[in-house]
N, C-alpha and C positions, 0 to 999 in steps of 0.2 A: 504494501500498498505508499502511497507518494504523501507528498505534502500538498494539501488542499490552501488554494488559493481563491481566497474570494474575492469578484471585483466591485469596485463601489463608483459610483459615478458621482455629480452634483447631486447636491445635499445628501451625501451618505446612502445614499440608492443603491440596494445589492443590485446589479446588474448580469452577474454571471460567476461561473465559477471554473476554474480549470486545475489542473492539478501538475506540480513538478513529480515525474513519473520515478518510482522506486530508481528504476537502471539509469538514469540521469543524474539523481543524485547519489547514486554510488560512484559512478562515472567521474564526478566533481570532487566526490568527499575521500573515497576510497583508493582511488585509482590514482592519487597525487596527493602532494601536499603544499601546493599551489595556491589554494583557496585559504588558507592562513593570512595571505596578502592582503585580501579583500574584505574590508570592513562590511558592508553587507552580505555577503556569503557567508563568513563566521557565524550570523545568527541564523540561520538555518540550516547548519550541520547536523544537528539532535533533534532527532526524530522527536524524541519525547517531551524536550524543551520548548520547540518551538512554539511561539505563541506572539505574532509581533504584528503591531499596523504600523505601515507603513503610508505618510502622506506623499504627495504629487512630486516634492523633491528629492525625499527620500527611495520614492519607486522608482525615479529617474538614475541615483546609482545603483540601486540594487539593477537595473537593465544593465547599468556599465558595466560593471561587475561579472553578469553573465555574458555580456560580451568579449571582456577581456580574457576569462577563464578558458574560450572555448579552444583557443589554441594548444591548452594542455589537454584537453580531453581527446580518446579517441575518435577518429573521425565518426565511427560509427554512430555516436551519439551527436553528431552536429545537426543532423536534420531536425532529431528532437528539441533540440536544443532552441536551436531558430525559430522553431513553433512559440515556443515560449517565449520569447525575445519579444515577437512579433503580435502575439497577444498581449502582453504586459505592455507592449507599447503603443496601444490603441489610442486616441485623443477622448476618448471617451472617459477611460479609467483615471479618478482623480484620486486613489487611495486603495489600498489593498490590504486583506489581511491574511496571512501565513500561519496554518495550524497543523500541527504533529498529531501523532497518537496521542 
């Protein structure tokens, strides 16, 4: 089971739900130690402790961390990461909540 991401639009209205799939999470955190250099990626490392809200500014920082970590993960996960980045980059999204198990 992956990390759930609740997407919020204007006025904190819930507009969707996406997931960081387990295999992508493992590719980022288990296959490399480079994630430790990215402050927003650190916040989602632990499945059982992750419970964070990111405003629009923090969301853009998180997306930038995801873009940068792409270089360090196996290319078989690039399409999954690209889909996540694209989904989180929507202009309609104003905040997110990421929750683990």
